[in-house]
Phi, psi and omega in degrees: 000318181298317179297319179296316178297322179299311181297312180297322177296318179295316178296323181294320175299310180298328181290316185274340183227092183265175176297321180298315179294324178297318179295321178297321179292320180296318180298315179298321178295318179298315181295319179294314180294324180294318179297316180298315180294323179293320177295320179296319179296325178290322183282312187268347186092157181247019179275105181289341174295321177298319179294319180296322183277348188228347185211160181158185182203160176274131174272331175215203183293323189233007182258111183263132180242109176295158178288123171075000180213173185254144183249127182274141176265105186286136171271164184296327179292323179289323176296320180294320180295324180289318188261017183299132180064030180249152176240119183243136180234131172253125189234113177161213189258201186293331178291320176293326177296321177299317179296323178300312181296316179298325181292312183288341174289336172292323176288316181218097183301343185277357184293137177252149182278085181236172179107175182290119184296330183247045178208179181286146181227115180268155171216141179216134171250101187290333181294327180248005181055047179252131175242128176230122184241140167256125178245124185281103173224084188288345178234149171279095184218196179299322182295317178296319181297320181295320180297314181294321182296326181297329179284338183273341188272351175092350179287333181242140179299136180282140172291154179281329180224132178236126177239115187228161179167143176187150174184319188297328178296318178296319178299320183292307187286340179254013173057037174068028185285153176291332180296323180292325178292320176297317179294324179300317181295319180297315184293315180292330174297323181285331183278329186305315178299322178295319177296320177298320179295318179293329183293345179288337183233349180229162173272118184242128181235130173253120184270120175287156184285132177286153174293162178248164172259094195300324182294340185261349182294146176287166183297330179287349180242011182297339180282348178278092182254162179292332176296314180295317180300319179297321182294319178292321180294318180296321178298312181296316178297317182294317182291314181293323179289321180291328181292325185257010183301319184253021182238142177287322175288146183215134172284126182275122180276117180270086184260349183296334178299329176301316181294321180294318179296324181301330182269341192237347188299336178299337180267010179292151179279338181225004178087346183251316186264144182288153172295160187301318182301320183290315180292328176296319177297317176300320178293322179290328174297314176302319180294320178293320183299318183273319191270337185299321180289342180267308184280333180050059176289143184290333178261022177231076186281340177300135177060020180248124182291158179292132181297142179291154181288134176279169179301315181296321177295321178296316177299318177298318179300316178299316181300312182290327178294316179293327177297315178297315180295315178300317179298316181297317182295313182297318180299318180294320180296313181297318179295323179292318180294323179297318180294319180294319180292324180294321183278345182282129179238153178277114185290335184282319180252000176065025179248150179286134176286149177284145176304143177294138181279132178296143176290152180304323180294320180292319181297318179295318177299317180295319180296321182294311179295324179296318179294319178290331175299308179298318182295321179300318180291321177296316180292332173297318178296319178302313183296317178295326180287323191230004174235312175283148180276059185257298175275160184276158174227150178225156176292152176292145173209123186262134169225153182297320184293320181292339180268312189280326179300309177299324178300318180295313180304313184295319178298321177297314176301318178300320178290324180299320181261068180260133180232162178269150177207153176251000187271157171291126188265108177287176192289336190294335183293345189234321182231033185293338181290343177278139187297313182297317180294322179295318181293323177300315179295327174301311176297315180297307186294309182290323175299315180299320180295309184291323183290319182277312185280327185065028184263099180253025182289159181293328182299315180297319182294315182294321179301311182298313182296322180294314181294328179286321194252350186300307184299316183296318179296317178297320180292324175302322179288307186286323185260002176055060177227146180290156181304317183293343179300322175266068194302335184294319182289316173303323179297311182290325182294314180296320180290326174298315180296326175295313179300317178297314182297320182299320185271332186278328183290157182296137356275137177284117181247117178237171186298320181300318178291320183291328179299332181280338180208121185296338180299332179296332176297319180293323178300317180293320177298323176297323175299316182294320179295320178296320177299315179298322181293319179296317179299314181298320179298311185293327183292334178251013177231075183301321180298314179296319180299313184293327177294324180299325186249019179258001177271138176291137006269359180302321182298324179293330181277325191250359176279143174222125184057040171085002177210172183256017180301316182299321180295317177299317181298312182296316179297316183294329186293328178233045189289335184260348193292325178293317174302317178296323176298314178299315177300317177298315179300318181297313183294314181299311180297322178296316178296321181295317182299323179270009178054041178267357177235151182248119181248017176293157181294122180088350182272145174292154187293324178237191174297159185303318184290313178298314182300314180297319180292315180295323178297316181296314180298319182296316179296315178298316181297317181297315180292320181296315179296317183298317179294319179296316183292322183284337182258001179288125185252335179265104187300322182295315179293321177300314179296329180287324181279332187305316183300331184272328190254351183295333180294336182299308182291324181295312180294322178300316181296314179302314183291319179298323181286329190248340183293306181288126182300321183292333178277320183290339187278355177231154175209164181263113178294334178295311178291323180295324177298315176293329178298330181289339178244023187296321180299313179297322177298316183296321184280316183297329184295342177303325193235338186235009171235307163272189178207174181054049181053047178077001179282340181224197180236134176288132181241106177268327180234095185292144175090350181228079191299316181291318176296323177298316179299317180298312183292313182295326179291318181297314179294320178303316182291318181298316180298316180298318179295317180297320177296324176297319176292320177299315179301316179297318180296314182290332179297321180294332181273311187285328184245083180283162182280335181291125187292322180292320176293321180295319178302316180296318178298319181295323177297321178294317180296320178298320177295322178300311184291326178296316177297319179297317178295322178296311177299321181295320182292322175296322179298311180298321180294321180291330180289323183276000000 
C-alpha cells in the first residue's frame, strides 16, 4: 500500500506540474523581477558608486558585501597600475591616518606604521610615480580651509584624490560643547564650496565619523559620545549636500564606514579607533571606487560602467530582432490562412474543406524562426544578468549550511524519483557534472558507439559537434567572450575528434570485424597505445603543444588573454581520463560479448567471490582517494597527480554502483533528467546562476539569500532545459541526413565562421 501511495503521489505531482508549466512560471518570474528591478533602479538610482559608499552588510566576520554590486580585492600590482602617476592626499585626524596606512599597504604591504602621529606623513612609490600624503588637520578650521584653498588657486598642483574628515578632536578639546558644534557648522560651510570646486577636476571624499564604543573610552575621551558624533555627521551631510545640489561636481560622502564600525567597534583597542580588518575594508572600498572604472575587473562591478556593445553584439541583436519579427509575421499569415480555410465550404457538396497543408519549406522556416525567437529572448536574459547593470551581483561567500542544506534537499528529491532499470548504469547518471567524470563518459560513450555501430559518417560527427558547440558559439557572440573562456566545451570537442580520428583512420576496426578474428583486438589495442604515447608526449612538451594551437584560426579559438597556456593547462589536467574511458568501454564490451558478466535484475555483476573482492577494493579505493583529495594542501602537486589517479575514484564509483544487483536495479529519474541537460547546465551557470563570469552570484531577490538561490536556480534550470530543446530542434534543421544538402550547409557554416573571425579581428584591432 505504501509503494502504491508513493507511486500515485509522484504521478499526481507530475500531472499537475509539468516542464511546460514550470517554464511558464519561470517566464512570469523573470518578467516580474525585471519590472521590480527597473522600478527599484528608478526609485533608488542606478549609481553603484553611491551604494558602495553608503550601504552594505557583512557576509562573515571580515567579508564586506556592498549593496547590489561586487567589490574587487586589489593586489599591490593592480593598485600600482591603477594609481600610476597619481597624487593622493588624506586630510584629517588620527582616524584618517589609520585609513591612510591601510590604503598605502594595498600599494606596498611592507609599509610599517611609523612617523609622528600628530604630524604629516609622506609616502612615495617611485617605481609607479605614486605619491600618497597624510596631512595632520584634526579639526575643521581655518588651517584646513587654507590648505584646501591653496589647491583651488592653481599655485599648488591639485591632488587627484582627496580624502578628508574630522570631528572627534573638536568634541574632545571643547568638551562636547554646543558652541563647538556651531563653529564646526560654520567652518564646514566655508570649506564646502572649495571642495566642490576641487571635485570638478579631482575625486573628493568626505569621511563621516564612525561611532565609538563608549564603555571602552578613556576618561579623557568620555565626552566623545555617539550622540555628539551623529550631530556632527548630520551637519556635514546637510551642508555638503546643499552645496552640491545645483552642481554637477559633487563631494562624495563616505558614509559606509559608519556601518562597518557599528559591527566591529567592539573589537577596538581603545573604543575610538577601528580594528585593522575594518579600516582595511574601508581602504579597499576607496580603491574600488576609484580604480574599478580604470582597471575594469570582472569581479568588481561597483562603480564600473556598462561595457559598450561591440559590432558583433549589435549584429546579433539585429539578427534576433529580425527573427522575432519574421516569426510573428509568418505566424499571423498562417493563422489568417487557417481561419480562411476553416470557414471556406464546398458549395457543391456542402462539406467543409480541409485546411491547406503547409509546404515543408514554410514549415521548416517557421520552426527555424521560432527557435531563434526563443533563443533571442533567452539571450536577452543572459545579457541583462551578466553584462548590463540591471540585475544585482554579489561576491561569493561559502558557509557549510548554504552548501550542505541544498545538497540534502536535492538528495531527498533524487530518492523520491527512484525508478527500476535493468541496464548497466554508466557514470554520467550520477557524477556527470564533474569534468573528469564527463570526459570519462565521453571516452566510454563515443568509443562504444563507433565500436559497435561502425558509423563514421559525416552526419554523426556534425550532429555531435553542433550539439556540443551551438550554445557556446552563441554565448561567445552575445556575451563577448572568447571560445576558450568556456573551456569545457573546447575540451570535450577536441577529445571527441581525437576519439573519432583514432577509430576512423586506417585500419578501421569495429566490433563486427573483430569478432571474426581476435587479431583485430590487438590492432585496436595498438591504436590505443599509440594514442596514449601521443598524450604522454604532448603533456611533457608544452612548446610542441602550444605550437599546434598557435596557428590562425586555431589560435583565435584556443587563446585566452593572448596565449594558449590556459588551454594547455586544462587539457593536461585530465589528459588520461578519456583514454581510460575508451579502455574501460573496450574491456566492458568484450566481457559482455563473451557473457562473462551478469546484468540480470538483482544479480551480482560477476560471481559472488569476484564481486565481493572487487566491491571491497572499490570501497577502499574510493575512501582512500577521497581522503587524499580532501587533505591535499599543495595545489601544484595535486594537479600533477590528478590525471593519473582520478580514474581510481571514477572506476570505484562505477563498480560500487553496478556490482550489487540490488543497487544496479534502481536509478533516480530526477538525477537522470538533469544528466540529459548537464552540458547546458554547466555552460549556463557562467552567467545566469553565478554572475560576473562565475566570479560572483546573481541576485534577483536582494536581502533573502536562500529564497534568491531557490528562484534563480529554478529559472536557471528551466532556461537550460529550453536551450537543450532549441539545440535539438536546430540540429535537425541545420544538420540534414542528405550528404549533398549537408555539404552545402557546411559551406554556409564555414562562411559564417569566416565572417565571424573577420569581424572579431576588426573588433580586436579597434580595441587596441
